[in-house]
C-alpha positions in Angstrom: 15.5 91.7 -68.1 13.5 92.5 -65.2 11.0 90.1 -65.9 13.5 87.5 -65.8 14.8 88.6 -62.8 11.4 88.6 -61.3 10.6 85.0 -62.2 13.9 83.9 -60.9 13.1 85.5 -57.4 10.0 84.2 -57.5 11.4 80.6 -57.9 13.6 81.2 -55.4 11.3 82.3 -52.7 9.0 79.3 -53.8 12.2 77.0 -53.4 13.1 78.4 -49.7 9.3 78.3 -48.6 9.6 74.8 -49.9 12.4 73.6 -48.1 11.3 75.4 -45.0 7.9 73.7 -45.0 9.8 70.3 -45.6 12.2 71.3 -42.5 9.2 72.2 -40.2 7.3 69.1 -41.5 10.4 66.9 -40.4 11.0 68.5 -37.1 7.0 68.2 -36.5 7.5 64.3 -37.2 9.9 64.0 -34.6 8.3 62.9 -31.1 9.9 62.0 -27.7 8.5 59.8 -25.5 9.2 59.7 -22.0 8.9 56.6 -19.9 7.7 56.3 -16.0 10.3 54.0 -15.1 13.5 52.1 -16.6 12.4 49.9 -19.5 10.3 47.0 -18.8 7.8 44.7 -19.9 5.2 47.3 -19.8 6.8 49.4 -22.4 7.7 46.5 -24.8 4.5 47.6 -27.3 6.7 50.8 -27.6 9.8 49.4 -28.5 8.5 46.7 -30.9 6.9 49.5 -33.0 10.4 51.3 -32.8 12.4 48.4 -34.0 9.6 46.8 -36.2 9.1 50.2 -38.3 5.7 51.0 -37.1 6.7 54.7 -36.2 8.5 54.9 -39.4 5.9 53.6 -42.0 3.5 56.7 -39.9 6.3 59.0 -41.1 7.3 59.4 -37.4 10.6 59.7 -35.8 10.3 58.5 -32.4 12.9 58.9 -29.5 12.3 56.8 -26.1 13.7 58.3 -23.2 13.7 57.6 -19.6 11.9 59.9 -17.0 13.4 63.1 -15.7 13.2 63.9 -12.2 10.3 65.6 -12.4 8.5 62.7 -14.3 6.5 62.3 -17.2 3.5 64.8 -17.0 5.6 67.6 -15.9 8.0 67.1 -19.0 4.9 66.8 -21.5 4.0 70.1 -20.2 6.8 71.7 -20.0 7.2 70.6 -24.0 10.3 68.5 -23.4 8.4 65.4 -24.7 5.2 64.9 -26.8 3.7 61.4 -25.2 4.5 60.3 -21.5 3.6 56.8 -19.9 2.2 57.7 -16.7 -0.8 56.1 -14.9 -4.2 56.9 -13.5 -3.2 58.1 -10.2 -0.6 60.4 -11.5 -3.1 61.9 -13.9 -5.6 62.5 -11.3 -3.1 64.3 -8.9 -2.2 66.4 -11.9 -5.7 67.6 -12.9 -7.0 68.4 -9.5 -3.9 70.0 -8.1 -4.0 73.8 -7.1 -1.8 74.3 -10.3 -3.3 71.4 -12.8 -1.5 70.2 -15.5 -3.4 70.2 -18.9 -2.7 66.5 -19.5 -4.6 63.9 -20.6 -5.0 59.9 -20.9 -5.0 58.8 -24.8 -4.5 55.1 -24.4 -4.6 52.1 -21.6 -1.5 50.3 -21.8 -2.9 47.6 -19.7 -6.6 47.1 -19.1 -6.5 46.5 -15.6 -4.6 47.2 -12.0 -2.2 44.3 -11.9 -0.3 45.9 -8.9 -0.8 44.7 -5.0 0.6 43.8 -2.1 3.2 40.9 -2.0 5.1 38.9 1.0 6.7 35.5 1.1 4.5 32.6 1.3 6.2 32.1 5.0 5.0 35.1 6.4 1.6 34.2 6.1 0.0 37.7 4.9 -3.0 36.4 2.9 -5.3 39.5 3.2 -5.6 42.7 4.5 -6.6 41.3 7.8 -3.2 40.3 8.4 -1.7 43.4 8.4 -1.8 44.1 11.8 1.6 44.0 13.7 3.2 43.8 10.6 6.0 46.0 8.8 5.1 47.5 5.4 8.0 49.2 3.2 6.9 51.6 0.6 8.2 54.9 -0.9 6.5 57.1 1.1 3.6 58.2 -0.7 0.4 59.3 0.9 -1.4 56.8 -1.3 0.3 53.8 0.2 -0.9 55.0 3.6 -4.5 55.4 2.1 -4.6 52.3 0.3 -3.4 50.3 3.4 -5.9 52.1 5.8 -8.7 51.9 3.7 -8.6 48.1 3.1 -7.4 47.4 6.9 -10.7 49.8 7.7 -12.8 47.6 5.1 -11.6 44.4 7.0 -12.1 45.7 10.6 -8.6 45.6 11.7 -6.5 48.5 13.3 -4.3 50.2 10.9 -2.5 51.8 13.8 -1.0 48.4 14.2 1.0 48.2 11.1 4.3 49.6 10.9 5.3 51.7 7.7 9.0 52.2 6.6 10.4 53.9 3.3 12.6 51.6 1.4 12.6 53.7 -1.7 13.1 51.8 -5.0 14.6 48.6 -2.8 14.5 45.1 -4.7 11.4 43.3 -3.1 13.3 40.2 -2.4 15.9 41.8 -0.9 13.6 43.9 1.5 11.3 41.2 2.4 14.2 39.1 3.2 15.8 42.1 5.5 14.0 44.7 6.2 9.9 44.3 6.1 6.9 41.6 6.1 5.1 42.7 2.4 5.4 45.5 -0.1 3.7 47.2 -3.2 4.5 45.3 -6.8 3.2 44.6 -10.1 2.7 41.1 -10.5 3.8 41.3 -14.0 7.4 41.9 -13.1 8.1 41.0 -9.5 5.4 38.3 -9.0 6.4 36.7 -12.4 10.2 36.8 -11.0 9.2 34.7 -8.1 8.0 32.3 -9.9 10.9 32.3 -12.1 13.0 32.0 -8.9 11.1 29.2 -7.2 10.2 31.9 -4.4 6.6 31.1 -3.2 5.0 34.7 -2.2 1.3 35.8 -1.4 -0.3 38.3 -3.3 -3.2 40.1 -2.6 -5.0 42.2 -5.5 -6.3 45.3 -4.8 -9.5 44.7 -6.7 -10.3 41.8 -5.3 -10.7 43.5 -1.7 -12.2 46.6 -2.9 -13.8 47.2 -6.7 -13.1 51.0 -6.8 -8.8 49.7 -6.7 -9.1 48.7 -10.3 -7.2 51.5 -12.3 -5.6 51.8 -15.5 -1.8 51.9 -14.6 0.2 52.3 -16.8 -1.4 54.5 -19.5 0.1 56.9 -22.4 -0.8 60.5 -22.1 -0.3 63.6 -23.8 -0.9 67.5 -23.2 -4.0 68.9 -24.4 -2.4 71.9 -26.2 -0.4 69.3 -28.6 -3.5 67.0 -29.0 -5.6 70.0 -30.2 -2.6 71.7 -32.6 -1.8 68.0 -33.8 -4.6 65.3 -33.9 -3.1 63.6 -36.8 0.1 63.2 -35.2 -1.6 61.6 -32.0 -3.6 59.3 -34.3 -0.6 58.2 -36.3 1.5 57.6 -33.1 -1.3 55.6 -31.6 -1.9 53.6 -34.7 1.5 52.4 -34.9 1.9 51.9 -30.7 -1.4 49.7 -31.0 0.6 47.7 -33.5 3.5 47.3 -31.5 1.4 46.0 -28.5 -0.7 43.7 -30.7 2.9 42.3 -32.0 3.9 41.7 -28.1 0.8 39.9 -27.6 1.3 37.5 -30.5 4.8 37.2 -30.1 6.0 37.6 -26.7 9.5 36.0 -26.7 10.2 37.8 -29.8 8.9 40.8 -28.0 10.9 40.4 -25.1 14.2 40.4 -27.3 13.1 43.6 -28.8 13.1 44.8 -25.3 16.3 43.2 -24.0 17.8 45.0 -27.0 17.1 48.4 -25.5 17.7 47.1 -21.8 20.2 44.2 -21.9 20.5 44.2 -18.2 17.2 42.7 -17.9 16.8 38.8 -17.0 15.7 37.3 -20.3 14.1 34.2 -18.3 12.1 37.0 -16.2 11.3 39.2 -19.6 10.0 36.3 -21.4 7.9 35.1 -18.6 6.8 38.9 -17.9 5.5 39.0 -21.7 3.6 36.1 -21.7 1.7 37.1 -18.4 1.3 40.6 -20.2 0.2 39.2 -23.4 -3.4 38.1 -21.6 -3.3 41.6 -19.8 -2.8 44.3 -22.5 -6.2 43.6 -24.0 -8.0 41.8 -21.3 -11.7 42.5 -21.5 -11.6 44.8 -24.8 -11.6 44.4 -28.5 -9.5 47.5 -29.0 -6.0 48.0 -27.5 -5.7 51.4 -25.7 -9.4 51.6 -24.5 -10.6 53.3 -21.2 -13.9 53.6 -19.4 -15.2 56.5 -17.9 -16.6 54.3 -14.8 -13.0 53.2 -14.1 -11.7 57.1 -13.9 -14.9 58.1 -11.9 -14.8 54.9 -9.4 -11.0 55.1 -8.4 -10.9 59.3 -8.6 -13.8 59.2 -6.2 -11.9 56.8 -4.2 -9.1 59.2 -4.0 -11.3 61.9 -3.4 -13.3 60.5 -0.3 -9.9 59.4 1.2 -8.7 63.2 1.4 -6.1 62.6 -1.2 -7.6 65.1 -3.9 -8.1 68.7 -3.3 -10.9 68.6 -5.4 -12.8 66.3 -7.5 -11.8 65.1 -10.8 -13.9 65.6 -14.1 -13.3 62.0 -15.5 -14.3 62.9 -18.9 -11.8 65.4 -19.3 -9.0 63.2 -18.0 -8.7 60.9 -20.6 -10.1 60.4 -24.3 -10.5 57.3 -26.8 -10.6 59.5 -29.8 -7.0 59.0 -31.2 -7.3 55.1 -31.0 -7.3 53.1 -34.2 -11.1 52.6 -35.1 
């Protein structure tokens, strides 16, 4: 009798252990991805991977959320998310701060910087030389001042003759019509929107005037501790995400419709045009989605340090990795 009870208890222990392990496995595959902004075409590959079942195929239960007040890196560091959409500047600041965050870029969403300074064509601002006696509208970041001053110094014009005002997240079109002469935009959204609205603009691409200003924006990031403890999850996540971005490259209109299902407030014509533009940018000059180069991390971090934006120099090798990308 005692033997039967012992066998029964052993079976019960094994069953409890089995189901507990299953629950823990299920929880470990629940993944939260925090965006850097409201949903837009920079994020389409994530939504394509979600809606097309690519994450599910890898055994991942993925939830995509908008950023908390502190931002993506802070959410990852605090364990509120496993992955975050970020950008090279943000990770560089985070890793070189007095109290650094152990966060690392694991994939470049876009291979080159597609941002720059834009203005209505009628204002005749065609290069940083034309910034004198103009009004710039930004969000009050030290990065903006350093960027503008660096470009103007390089062109031999007087930075003190530029007026800077804080316009927050104001719309490019409304701001340049009412309050300012030029702002900083991503061409893949506001530039494409200007084309769709038949609104002629002049666009000053940053790296056309300083090669050090070609940086990765946006990127996907994760905490170092999470990566060390869950390398297989990172590999599966990036495998599915890469498929999502390749789907967006091959099917820009269908991918735009997937994005619109999650953000119906977006103008469809702009979303489709933006998706077609980014289809040529996601993997430009590389054969593998997400791959990053050390020299790009070094160059931009060097520029930031030289311009007094960093408390100490960045160890570029520690700031990013390609090891979790699909081979």
